[in-house]
N, C-alpha and C positions, 0 to 999 in steps of 0.2 A: 289141894291145889286144883284149879279149874282145868278142864280139858284144853289142850293146846289146839288152836284153830285160827284160821284167817277166813273171815266172811266178807263178801263184798258189801259195801254200804248201800249201793244202788244196784238194781237188777234191770237189765234190758230184756223185756219179755219176748223179744223176737230172736234172741240168741240162746242156743242151748247152753246149759251150764256144764261145767266140768267139776267133778268131785275128785280131788287128789287125796288118797288115803294111805297112811303108812303106820308103821311102828315108830315111835319116837318122833324126832323132829324132821325126818326125811321129807314128808309132804310139804311142810312149811318151807324148808330149804329149797325144794324143787320149784315151788311157786316163786320164791324170791329170786332164784337164779333165772327162771324163764322171763320174769319181768325185767331183770337186769339186761337181758338180751333183746327182748321184744318191746319193752315199755309196758305200761299198765295193761293187764288182761282183764277184760270184763267177764263177769259171771263165772269166776273160778273160786272154789272153796278148797281150802287145804285143812285137813284134820289129822293130827297125829295122836295115836293112842299110847298110853303109858300103862304099866302093870297095875297101877293103883286106880285106874279109871273104872267106873261102874259100867258093866256091859249093857245094861238096859238103857242107861243114860246115853251111852255111845250109839246104840241102835236108834234111839229117839232123835238124837242129833243128826244122824244120817238121813232119816226119813224127813225131818224138818228141812234139812238142806236140799234134798231132792224136790220137796214141795215148793221151794222158792222159785223154780224155773218152769214157767208154763210151756216153754219150747222143748222140754225134756232135759235129760242129763246123761253125760258120758262119765263113767266111773273108771278111774285109773288107780289100781292098788299096787303096793310094792311087791307082793309075792302071793302065790297060791297057797291055800290052806292055813294062812295066818288069820288072826282075829279080824282085820279089816275085810279080807276076802270072804271069810265065813259069815260075817255079819251081812255083807252085801248079798251073798247067796241066800241067806235066810229071808231077805226082803224080796227076792226074785219071785216068790209065790204071789206077792201083792202087786207087783208092777213089772213092766218090761224093763229089763236091764241091758244097757249097752255098755261094754267096757272091756278092759284089758288088765290082766294080772302080769306083773313083771315090768312095770313102767320104768322109763328112763327120761332124762331131760329132753333129748331130741323128740321123743314121742309126745311129751306134754306140749312142746312148742308146735309141732306139726298139727296135732289135733286142735289146739287152740286156734291156730290160723285157718284151719279148714272149715270152721263153723259157719262162716258166711256163705259158703257155696255148696255145702253138702248136707245130706240128712244124717242123723245120728247113726243109722244103720250103715251108711256109706263110710262115715268117719271110722266107726269101729272096724269095719272090714278092711279099710285101707291101713289102719293102724296095725291090725293083725298081720297083714301082708308085709308091711315095711319094718316092723320092729327089729327083725334080724339084720336089716341093712344099716341100722344105727349102732351096731356092735361090730367091732373088728379086732382081730388079733394083731397087735402092734408089731410083733416079730414077723408075721407074714407080710404085713404092709411094708415094713422096712426091707425085707427080702425082694419084694416086687419093685420097690423104688430103686434099689441097687441094680437089679436086673435091667430095668428100663433105662438107667443112666449109662449103661456100658455100651 
């Protein structure tokens, strides 16, 4: 079975790419969900790795995907120390890597929308700063809402 991926048909050379990487279908689902909310996102690649995928082919696919974007690429991976993360880190000796491990949908949307006004370094730094604000404890939120409505 071929590796699961979504590749843009056309590349805008002035817009940095985003590489969304995960185990299984998460990356593809994240891109589909982001586009449901924002509309078509240009220069975004989603690749999900399966246990049966060849690791050298996966690495080659990541490198080829990165090479498609003359303006550079931001990498979002599902978690630290998994195959997508480890493969990206093995590439880090060959090129500058900007990215975040522990992606979520708000992070993908925010980074995609920032690309027109910020450098890759600024996007990665902002994403790192804001990732925690995209996560909340629903019980704590509910308690705060109850307290403020009294």
